[in-house]
N, C-alpha and C positions, 0 to 999 in steps of 0.2 A: 583572841578571839579565835584565832586558828585554834591553840590550845583549847579553851574553854570548848569549842567543835566537837573537837576529837574525843574529849572527855565525857560530852552529851551524845553522842551515835545516836539514839532512840530519843526524839521530841517526842513527848502524847499529846491528843490536840488541845489540854488542856492550857499546855502553857500555850501554846501557837496563839489559841485564842485569844487566848490574856496579853499574848502581844500585838496581835491586830486591833482590841479592843483599845488598848490606852493609844494606839497610833490615832485611831480614829476619835479617841476621845481628843487630843492633840489637834486634830484640823478641825474641829468643830468648832472648839471652846475658844480657839484663836484665828477666826474666818475673818474677822473684822481687821485684827491685827496685821493679817496676811493680806489682805487689800490693799490697806494702807502702805504695808511695807513692798510690794509690786508695783503700785501708783507712782511711791516715791523714789524708787530704783528706773522707773521706765519716765522719769517725769510729768507724767499723766497717763494713767490709765483709768479706765471705767469701774468701780465696785463691780459693778453688776457684770463686767465682763469675767471678773478675775471669778465671782462666785459660781457665773453659768460655766465656765471652761479650765476652770482650776479646783477650786472646792465642793463642789456638786461632783465632777467625776473623781475628784478623790476620793470621796465618804462611799461612791458607789462601787468604788473599785474593794475597797475594804470592805464593804457590807458584805460583796458578792462573794468576794472571799470565807468570811464569817460560815455564813449558809451554805457554804459547799465544800469547807475544806476538809470537813471531818469523812466528807464520802470521797473525796481526790484520794486520800492517804490512802485507801483500803489496798491492798493486796487483790490486784487484777486475775482473775483466770485467764489461761491463753489454752489451748489443747496442743499435747506435745508433738502434734501427726501422727500418721500411720502407722510408721517404722520405728516409731517409739514407746515403750512402754512406762507408765509412770504418770506424775500428775505435773501441771508446768504452771507456773503464776509468774505475776508485773510485780514487782516490790519497789513500791517509790521510797526511798530514803533522800532525807537531806544531804545537800552536797558538802554543805560546812558554812564556807565567809561568804559573802555575795557583796563584792561593789556596784556601787552606781554611781555613772558621771552623767549629774544634772545640767544642766543647759539654760540660756538667764533667758530666753525667752517662755516659757512656760516652766518658772521654777519650783511652785510648790506641787502640778501636778506630778512632773516626769521626774519626784525625787519621790513623790510618795506613792504611785501609782505601781511601779517595779516594786517598791518594796512591798505590796498587798501578799503581791504574788510569794517574792520572797522569805516573808518571815510564816504565809501560808506551808510552805514545801516546808520549814523547819530551819532553816537558816539562820543564820548573828547576818548583819549586812553594817557596809560602812557607805556613807555616800559624800562623794565629793561634789561643792557646790559650786556653780559659778560666780568667778570674780566679777563680771559685770553686772549683777544683782545681789551685792553687800548684802544691803537692809535684810531682804529676805532669808538670805543662808545666815545672817547671824542670829535672827529671831529662830530659823527652824532650828538652829543648832543648841539653843539655849532652851528652847520645849523639849528635844529630845531629851538634853541631859537632864531636866527635870524628872520626865518621867521611866528613863531608860538606864539600865548600868551600861556601863563601855563598853562591856561584851558582849552585850545583846545589839544597841543600837548604838551608830556614832556618825556624828558630822560633821566636816571639816570642812574649813573656808580656806582661800588661798589662790595663789596666781596660778600661772599655765606651768611654771615651773612645778609648783606642788602637783595640778595635777598631772604631769607627765610621772614625778614620783610616785601617785597613787597608782597611775596605770600597771608599774611595774610590780606592785607588794606583792603578787601573786595568788590572789584572789582565787577560790573556786569554780565562779565565773564571776565574770564582768559585762556591765550593760554599760554601754554609752549613748550619749543622744545627743548628735551636732551633726558640724555639718562633714562634710568626706572628708576636708583636707586634714582637720583633726583626728577624723576615725582614722584615716588609716595610720596616724600616729601611735593611737592607741593599739589598734590592732599589732602595732610594731612591738609595744612596751610588752604586750602581754606575751608575744611570740615567741622571746624569751623564756617567761617562764611558762612556757606550755600553757597559758588561761584560756578556756576556751572563750570566748567572747558575742554576745549580741551587739550588734550595730543599730543604731536606730537614726538613720540620716536626713536628706532628702529628696532635692531634684526638684526638676521641672517637672509638675502635674497636667497633665492640660484636662480641657475643659470642654465637650468634644460636641456641640448644639448640631442636632441630625435635623437634615432637611423638615421643613413643615410642621417643626414644634416651633409652639407662642415660644416667641421672643420675649415678650414681655419677661413671663413665667421664669425661662431661664438665668435672663440679666439679673434680677432681683437674687435668684440665688445664688449666683456668680457672684454677685459682688458681697450680699452676706456672707458667704465664705471667706472673700476676699479682704474686707474690709473690719472683718473682728481681730483686733490686736494689731490693727492698721499693718494686715496682710504678713504680719510675723509670726508665720505656724508654717509648719513643716509642710501638713500636707493642703494649705490653702491652693486653690487656683493658679498657676505659674503662668497660665498662656489659654486662651481661649480658639479653638479649632472652629472655623463660621462658615456657613455657605458663604460662595461667593456674591457680591450685591446687596448684600444686608451689614456691612462695613455702618455705613449712615444712620442706620436703621438703629444700628447697635450701642452707638455713642448718644444718642438722643435718648434712648430710653434709657442708657446707663443717669445720663446727668437726672432723669425725671426720679429714678431710686436716690441716688446721691440725693437728690433735695429733701426728698423724704425720709431719710434714715435721716441725715445730719443738718436741718435749716440752719442757715449762719454756724458754718463751720468751724470759722476762727474763734476761738476759747469753747467750744463745744465740748462741755464736760464727758460726752459720748462716745468722742474719739479718741484713739491714742497716739498717743506720743510714739516716736522711732527711741529706740530704747537708749543709745549713744550718739554722739557726733562723731565717730566712726561709720557707723550704720547709715546715718543722714547722707556724711557727707558723700559714700560710697554711692547713696540711691541717685544723689544730683549728677554722678559719674557714669552712671550709665545711662540717665538720659540726655547727658549732652552728648555721650556714644552715640549713640541711636538718631538722633536729632543731625548729629553732625554727616550720618551714614545717610542721611533721606526718609528717616523717619518722622512721621509727625504725630506730635503730642494732643491731644484732646483734653482740655479739663474739663472735670465734671462738678468743678463747685469755682463759684467766684473768690475765692480764699483763696492767698498766697503762700506759697513755701514761707516756715517762720524756722530761722534758722536758731533763734533763742532757744524757743520751746518743741523744737524737732518738730513740728508740726507736718508734716510732708500732705498735700490735698489728693484726692485720688483723679490718678491720670489712664485714658487708653490709648495706648499706640498703634497706627495703622501704617503700614507701609516696613515693616519691620523685615531681615534677612537674618539669614542664617550667622553670618559673620559676625553679627552687630552683641557686643558683650550680653545686652538685655535675653539672648536670646541663647547664649552660652552658658550661664552663671546664672543658680536660683535667685528670685528677685527678690524676695523676705520685703516686701514691701508692697504700700500700695499703686500697685504702677502695675498693670494690663497690657499684655501686647496680643494684639488679633491676629492672626495667620487665616487664609482663606481657602479655601477646596474648591474643588467642583464638582468631584461625589465622594461620598464616603470611602470606597477603600483606597482614593489617594489621600483621608485625613487617615488611618489606621497606619499607611506605609509610610508618613506622616512620624507618629507616634511609634513605631515599630523599627525604625533610622536609628531612635535616639538610647542613652540611656533610660530602664524600663526605668517608671518614675513609681516613687511611694504612694501615687493617691492617681487614680483616673476617677474624673466623672464626665457622664455620659448625660445629655439630656434627648430623651426619645421615648414616643409612647406605641411605636411598633415592638410589637415582642419579638416577633422574628429576629428584626436588626437588632433587635439589644442580645439576645442570645448568641448574634453572629460577632459581634464587638466584642463581647466576652470572651468567646473563644478564641480569636483572633487577636487578640491583645495579652502584656501581660506585667501585672502592675502588686503594686503590695497590697493595694486593696480598691476597693469599687464602690461608690455610690451613684445609683440611678437616678437622675430627675432632682436631684438638691445636692448639697456640698457639703463635706465631715463629717457627715451623718457615721458612718460605716466604723469609724474611731470610736465611737460612743460605746455601741454595747459590752458588755466585760465577756457574752458566749461570743463576743466575734476576737479570732487574734489577731495583735496587730504589728505590723513589721512589713519590712520594704525586701528587695528583691535587687540583689545585682549591686548597680553603685548604688541604689535607696538605701541600703543596709541588708541583714541578717540577723535570721533567727525571730523571732515571736514571742509575744506575751499577752498579757490581758488574762484577765480569767482563768482556766483550767491551762492553758496555752502559758500562761506566767509560767501558774503551779509546775509544769510539766517542764519547762526550760530551766527553771532553778533546784530540778530533784533528779537526783540518777535513778532511773527506771532497769533496778534489777532484776537481769530472767534468774528465775532460779526453775530448776527440772530434778523432781524429788522423784530416782531410779525405781523402777519395780523390781522386784525379787523376783519374776516372772521375764525380766528383762532379756531380748533374745541376743543382745552386743555381743557378748562372750563369742557366741557362733562366730563369730569375724576372728577372733585372737590368731594370732599364729603360733605353729605353725600351719600354713594356710593349706589346705587341703583339698580335695573335690567341692567339697560340702561348702567354705570358702568361697572358691572360686565361683562356685554354680549362685550364691546371694551375690557376692561383688556386679557378676553378669544380669542380675536382675535388679540390682538397683541401677543400675547405671541403664537402663532401657530409658 
């Protein structure tokens, strides 16, 4: 791939669009196959969730790139400034070979969505799929092998050792989606080759319910975002900041919502399983730790946890403390802690005292207060009065900040991430820069003083 990318330094839009069209056809024609494979990898995941949360946004990412990519790749005029004579432009060029390390929780979307930007930018790409979604990985690898030459696009499977070798291959850019712990190892491996990285991590994304906001609506939208994929979403609401005294009302509203979303939750085909025994056991350990140190678990459904099917009914936790593991680690499951505050300033101080989250959710209809929260918090992205939605539009960049990641993709942001924006200045014959050549006489000294003002 590296050699082929160096032979093909200029990649016309017709070539890029053809690669995107083949990727679009791959996802569209095998949508049902991917839904079955992902469900089998999880143990049970509703096909509707796979279509809504993976197939649809993957197709939209590719279509958006096909609609706008030809415009993105055009040179962009820039002013050379007042002191330089000539013309200036920025020329987007392919980096060469892009590596993508995809996670298990959204294995199709988080492989395909970065590819939309990488292929639109004229790159070749390799994808390392997660060993925790083996059926999906094999299916994508087989589909790609039938539609693409190996030096265009290649998908590989394998374990964590394969992933470590993959990260050290010396790509022109490497995008990783996953946990912060693994992200550190990926960055360390990439650093040995000076490979630039985009890290899409996670963390503890808060949902703030402002005073006076209709609690029923907030609870519904928070649980909708939390329970999609059984909470195994990097931008799922991780905990709720709630005005003090509203805990009981929140729990009762949450029970009504869960009863409406998932009647007879045991065996309900619309509720997702936890993806592995390891993750199921980890969630139970988080709950045991929280309850041992004084938290109270409020069941939102009469169904019991089932280790065989790895179904964990949704729970709300009250009385949580900072020292509990559930408040230290990203939960990644259908467990929702409530943290109370006395005034909004206290809630913002709580958020700002912790690592910057990948997402922040605010439920408030006071426009001035919304603007205050937006100005006084830093997060990877924000949705106001709902959850998850900011990750959908291709026109919005997606990415973390600090502990929740670095770099952006989606739409044009992804195109630019996977391009070299090369500055070009064509000097005019009338350029006066030669007046500053040595030997430095009175004119040069005068110009230097003028420029340094």
